[in-house]
C-alpha positions as CSV (number, residue, x, y, z in Angstrom):
1,M,-8.0,3.3,8.8
2,R,-9.0,0.0,7.2
3,I,-6.8,-3.1,7.5
4,G,-6.3,-5.3,4.5
5,L,-3.9,-7.9,3.2
6,M,-1.5,-7.8,0.2
7,V,-0.3,-11.1,-1.2
8,G,2.5,-11.9,-3.6
9,S,3.9,-14.8,-5.4
10,D,3.9,-17.9,-3.2
11,R,6.6,-20.0,-4.7
12,E,6.6,-22.4,-1.8
13,R,3.3,-23.8,-3.2
14,A,3.4,-26.3,-6.0
15,R,2.5,-24.6,-9.3
16,A,-0.6,-26.7,-9.6
17,D,-1.8,-25.4,-6.2
18,R,-1.1,-21.7,-6.5
19,L,-4.4,-20.5,-7.9
20,A,-6.5,-22.7,-5.6
21,G,-4.3,-21.6,-2.7
22,L,-4.8,-17.9,-3.6
23,L,-8.5,-18.4,-3.6
24,D,-8.3,-20.0,-0.2
25,D,-6.2,-17.1,1.0
26,G,-8.9,-14.6,-0.1
27,K,-11.6,-16.6,1.5
28,T,-9.6,-16.8,4.7
29,A,-9.0,-13.0,4.7
30,E,-12.7,-12.4,4.4
31,R,-13.5,-14.8,7.2
32,Q,-11.0,-13.2,9.5
33,G,-12.5,-9.8,8.9
34,F,-10.0,-8.0,6.7
35,A,-11.5,-5.1,4.8
36,S,-9.5,-5.6,1.6
37,F,-7.3,-8.1,-0.3
38,W,-4.7,-6.9,-2.8
39,M,-3.0,-8.8,-5.6
40,P,0.1,-7.4,-7.4
41,Q,1.0,-8.2,-11.0
42,V,4.3,-10.2,-10.3
43,P,6.4,-10.8,-13.4
44,G,6.0,-14.4,-14.6
45,Y,3.4,-15.3,-12.0
46,L,-0.4,-15.5,-11.9
47,D,-2.2,-12.8,-13.8
48,A,-3.6,-10.4,-11.1
49,M,-6.8,-9.3,-12.7
50,T,-7.8,-12.8,-13.7
51,A,-7.1,-14.0,-10.2
52,V,-9.2,-11.1,-8.7
53,A,-12.1,-12.0,-11.0
54,L,-12.0,-15.5,-9.7
55,L,-11.8,-14.2,-6.1
56,G,-14.9,-12.2,-6.8
57,G,-16.9,-15.5,-7.2
58,A,-15.2,-17.1,-4.1
59,T,-15.9,-14.2,-1.7
60,E,-18.9,-12.0,-0.8
61,R,-17.9,-8.9,1.2
62,I,-14.2,-8.1,1.0
63,E,-12.8,-5.4,-1.3
64,L,-10.6,-6.9,-4.0
65,G,-7.9,-5.0,-5.8
66,T,-4.8,-5.0,-8.0
67,A,-1.7,-3.5,-6.6
68,V,-0.7,-2.9,-9.3
69,V,-1.1,-3.7,-13.0
70,P,1.6,-2.1,-15.2
71,I,-0.2,0.1,-17.8
72,Q,2.3,-0.5,-20.6
73,T,1.3,-4.2,-20.9
74,R,-2.4,-3.4,-21.8
75,H,-3.9,-0.8,-24.1
76,P,-6.1,1.4,-21.9
77,L,-9.3,0.4,-23.7
78,I,-8.5,-3.3,-23.2
79,M,-7.6,-2.5,-19.6
80,A,-11.0,-0.9,-19.2
81,Q,-12.9,-3.9,-20.7
82,Q,-11.0,-6.3,-18.5
83,A,-11.6,-4.1,-15.4
84,L,-15.3,-3.7,-16.1
85,T,-15.6,-7.4,-16.5
86,T,-13.7,-8.0,-13.3
87,Q,-16.0,-5.5,-11.5
88,A,-19.0,-7.5,-12.7
89,A,-17.4,-10.7,-11.4
90,C,-16.7,-9.0,-8.1
91,D,-20.2,-7.6,-7.8
92,G,-19.0,-4.1,-7.4
93,R,-16.1,-4.8,-4.9
94,F,-13.2,-4.3,-7.3
95,T,-10.6,-1.5,-7.2
96,L,-8.3,-1.2,-10.1
97,G,-4.7,-0.3,-9.1
98,I,-2.4,0.6,-11.9
99,G,1.0,2.1,-12.4
100,P,3.9,2.7,-14.8
101,S,6.0,0.0,-13.1
102,H,9.8,0.2,-13.3
103,H,12.5,0.3,-16.0
104,W,13.8,-3.2,-15.1
105,I,10.4,-4.7,-15.9
106,I,9.1,-2.6,-18.7
107,A,12.4,-1.9,-20.6
108,D,14.7,-4.7,-19.5
109,Q,12.3,-7.6,-19.3
110,L,9.6,-6.7,-21.9
111,G,11.6,-4.5,-24.3
112,L,9.0,-1.7,-24.1
113,D,9.6,2.1,-23.9
114,Y,9.9,3.5,-20.5
115,T,10.4,7.2,-21.3
116,R,8.1,9.8,-19.7
117,P,6.0,7.4,-17.6
118,A,4.2,10.2,-15.8
119,S,3.0,11.6,-19.1
120,L,1.9,8.2,-20.2
121,V,-0.2,7.8,-17.0
122,R,-2.0,11.0,-17.7
123,D,-2.8,10.0,-21.3
124,Y,-3.8,6.5,-20.1
125,L,-6.3,8.0,-17.6
126,D,-7.9,10.0,-20.4
127,V,-8.9,6.8,-22.0
128,L,-9.8,4.9,-18.8
129,N,-11.9,7.7,-17.5
130,A,-13.8,8.0,-20.8
131,A,-14.4,4.2,-20.9
132,F,-15.5,4.1,-17.2
133,S,-18.0,7.0,-17.7
134,G,-20.6,4.6,-19.0
135,P,-21.5,2.4,-22.0
136,G,-21.0,4.2,-25.3
137,A,-18.4,5.9,-27.4
138,V,-14.9,6.4,-26.3
139,A,-13.2,9.1,-28.4
140,V,-9.7,10.2,-27.1
141,D,-6.8,11.7,-29.0
142,N,-3.8,12.7,-27.0
143,G,0.0,12.4,-27.1
144,S,-0.1,8.6,-26.6
145,Y,-3.4,7.2,-27.8
146,R,-5.9,7.8,-30.6
147,V,-9.0,5.9,-29.7
148,N,-12.3,5.9,-31.6
149,A,-14.3,2.9,-30.3
150,A,-17.1,1.9,-27.9
151,V,-17.4,0.1,-24.6
152,D,-20.5,-2.0,-23.9
153,V,-19.6,-4.2,-20.9
154,V,-21.8,-3.2,-18.0
155,D,-24.1,-0.4,-17.0
156,A,-22.5,2.7,-15.6
157,G,-21.2,2.4,-12.1
158,A,-18.4,3.2,-9.8
159,M,-14.9,2.0,-10.9
160,P,-12.4,3.1,-8.3
161,V,-8.9,3.6,-9.8
162,L,-5.7,4.0,-7.6
163,I,-2.3,4.9,-9.0
164,A,1.1,3.7,-7.8
165,A,2.5,7.2,-7.2
166,L,6.0,7.7,-5.9
167,G,7.1,11.1,-7.3
168,P,5.4,14.5,-6.9
169,T,4.0,14.6,-10.5
170,M,2.4,11.2,-10.1
171,L,1.0,12.0,-6.6
172,R,-0.6,15.2,-8.0
173,T,-2.1,13.1,-10.8
174,A,-3.4,10.6,-8.3
175,G,-5.0,13.4,-6.3
176,Q,-6.5,15.3,-9.3
177,R,-7.7,12.4,-11.5
178,A,-7.9,9.2,-9.5
179,G,-9.2,7.8,-6.2
180,G,-5.8,8.0,-4.6
181,T,-2.5,6.1,-4.4
182,I,-1.1,2.7,-3.6
183,L,2.3,2.9,-1.9
184,W,5.2,0.5,-1.4
185,M,8.5,1.3,0.5
186,A,7.1,4.4,2.1
187,D,7.6,4.8,5.9
188,E,5.6,7.0,8.2
189,R,7.6,10.2,7.7
190,A,7.6,9.8,3.9
191,I,3.8,9.4,4.1
192,G,3.1,12.1,6.6
193,D,5.5,14.8,5.4
194,Y,5.5,14.2,1.7
195,V,2.8,11.9,0.3
196,V,-0.2,13.2,2.2
197,P,0.4,16.9,1.8
198,T,1.2,16.5,-1.9
199,I,-1.8,14.4,-2.9
200,T,-4.2,16.2,-0.6
201,A,-3.3,19.6,-2.0
202,A,-3.7,18.3,-5.6
203,A,-7.1,16.9,-4.8
204,E,-8.3,20.1,-3.1
205,D,-7.1,22.2,-6.1
206,A,-9.2,19.9,-8.3
207,G,-12.2,20.3,-6.0
208,R,-12.0,16.6,-4.9
209,S,-12.0,15.0,-1.5
210,G,-11.8,11.5,0.0
211,V,-8.6,10.4,-1.7
212,R,-7.3,7.1,-0.4
213,I,-3.7,6.4,0.6
214,V,-3.2,2.7,0.6
215,A,0.1,1.7,2.1
216,G,1.7,-1.7,1.5
217,V,3.5,-2.6,4.7
218,P,5.4,-5.8,5.6
219,V,4.5,-7.3,9.0
220,A,5.8,-10.1,11.1
221,L,5.5,-11.2,14.7
222,C,8.8,-12.1,16.2
223,S,10.9,-11.7,19.3
224,D,12.9,-8.6,19.9
225,D,16.2,-10.2,19.1
226,E,14.8,-11.4,15.7
227,V,13.7,-8.0,14.4
228,D,16.9,-7.1,12.6
229,D,17.0,-10.5,10.9
230,A,13.3,-10.1,10.0
231,R,13.9,-6.7,8.4
232,G,16.8,-8.1,6.4
233,Y,14.8,-11.1,5.3
234,A,11.9,-8.9,4.2
235,S,14.2,-6.7,2.1
236,E,15.7,-9.9,0.5
237,V,12.4,-11.6,-0.4
238,L,10.3,-8.5,-1.3
239,G,12.8,-6.7,-3.5
240,H,15.6,-4.3,-2.5
241,A,15.0,-0.6,-3.1
242,D,18.1,-0.3,-5.3
243,F,16.2,-2.3,-8.0
244,S,14.4,1.0,-8.9
245,P,15.4,4.7,-8.8
246,N,11.8,5.4,-8.1
247,Y,11.9,3.7,-4.8
248,V,15.2,5.3,-3.9
249,R,13.8,8.8,-4.5
250,L,10.7,7.9,-2.3
251,L,12.9,6.6,0.5
252,E,14.8,9.9,0.6
253,H,11.6,11.5,2.0
254,G,11.6,9.3,5.1
255,D,13.9,7.4,7.5
256,A,13.9,4.0,5.8
257,D,16.8,2.7,3.6
258,D,15.0,-0.4,2.3
259,V,11.6,-2.1,2.4
260,G,12.6,-4.0,5.6
261,D,12.8,-0.6,7.4
262,T,9.1,0.0,6.7
263,M,8.2,-3.3,8.3
264,A,6.1,-3.6,11.4
265,A,8.1,-6.3,13.3
266,G,8.5,-7.4,16.8
267,D,6.0,-8.6,19.5
268,E,2.3,-7.7,19.5
269,A,2.9,-4.3,21.2
270,A,5.6,-3.3,18.8
271,V,3.6,-4.2,15.7
272,L,0.5,-2.4,17.0
273,A,2.5,0.7,17.8
274,R,4.0,0.9,14.3
275,L,0.6,0.3,12.6
276,R,-0.7,3.2,14.7
277,R,2.1,5.4,13.5
278,Y,1.1,4.7,9.9
279,R,-2.5,5.6,10.8
280,D,-1.4,8.8,12.4
281,A,0.7,9.7,9.3
282,G,-2.5,9.8,7.2
283,V,-2.8,6.3,5.8
284,T,-6.4,5.4,5.0
285,D,-5.9,1.8,4.2
286,L,-3.1,-0.6,5.2
287,A,-2.3,-3.5,2.8
288,L,-0.3,-5.7,5.1
289,R,2.2,-8.1,3.5
290,V,2.6,-10.9,6.0
291,V,6.1,-12.2,6.0
292,G,6.6,-15.7,7.4
293,L,9.8,-16.3,9.3
294,G,11.6,-19.6,9.9
295,A,14.2,-22.1,8.6
296,D,11.7,-24.2,6.5
297,P,8.3,-24.0,4.9
298,A,6.5,-25.4,7.9
299,Q,7.9,-22.8,10.2
300,R,7.3,-20.0,7.8
301,H,3.7,-21.1,7.4
302,A,3.2,-21.2,11.1
303,S,4.7,-17.7,11.4
304,R,2.5,-16.3,8.7
305,S,-0.6,-17.8,10.3
306,R,0.2,-16.4,13.7
307,T,1.0,-12.9,12.4
308,Q,-2.1,-12.9,10.2
309,E,-4.4,-13.9,13.0
310,F,-3.0,-11.1,15.2
311,V,-3.3,-8.3,12.7
312,A,-6.8,-9.5,11.9
313,S,-7.7,-9.0,15.5
314,L,-6.8,-5.4,15.2
315,A,-9.1,-4.6,12.3
316,A,-12.1,-3.6,14.4
317,E,-10.0,-1.2,16.5
318,F,-8.5,0.7,13.6
319,D,-11.7,0.8,11.6
320,S,-13.5,2.3,14.6
321,T,-10.8,5.0,14.9
322,T,-10.8,6.2,11.3
């Protein structure tokens, strides 16, 4: 299991410092030995793929990925062009994470259609996969897109695509037609009993192997008597499950009630034990979302630094036990 970091919006930074700060975060993650660095598309915040392209020039080794970009906001051919350009900027280290997002973003905020998202993902992949097969013509006509164009960005090469898959239909699509899935709000039982069997069976039926299961997991070092407060704080700042029926349905497959319940929290032994349970459930990649605890920005910064340094020290152990 590879250990990576997932970042989000850092609203404690001044707006003028956010992009430079993100680049510093990526360079720090690489220096500390993390295998990957994931950037979500947060509504109203920095554009994830633009930021990843810039991170490509600021780093040398670390995998860089989006987790995730909503597909409704970009035509698949435009997504392909941007992704291929980002791949060139990252010198082959970019992984495109996409997903259909949630109704409260797509319909309520953007005023776009949110019916039949799983079907849209399949149609979207028709175009992406054609565009990623190499320079040349892209001709696709399906239920959602009619494309007759060409792509001429870079020479043919690997373009890993992961899908934010929560339901069984999406998990099967991720196994059959993509490189795997990126998860959020999935605990060990949901992953081991539901996600892994569903996506693995779909991949095997399609004659595919090596699918990735990237799990976004909050993490914080704290004392035993702070764990409950840490879980509650994580649920508050990272988004409650009841924001989306998709998350609620995923949580029903496990023991967690909210994102804080998926958190690795406590002292070093407790955090290590929980991360091992995620590995044993079948996670191939952890995307750890470090949560800083404290009453003010300085305390939260110190907490984040301490936690990040600790989980970085675990990377070699987990990578050697894959």
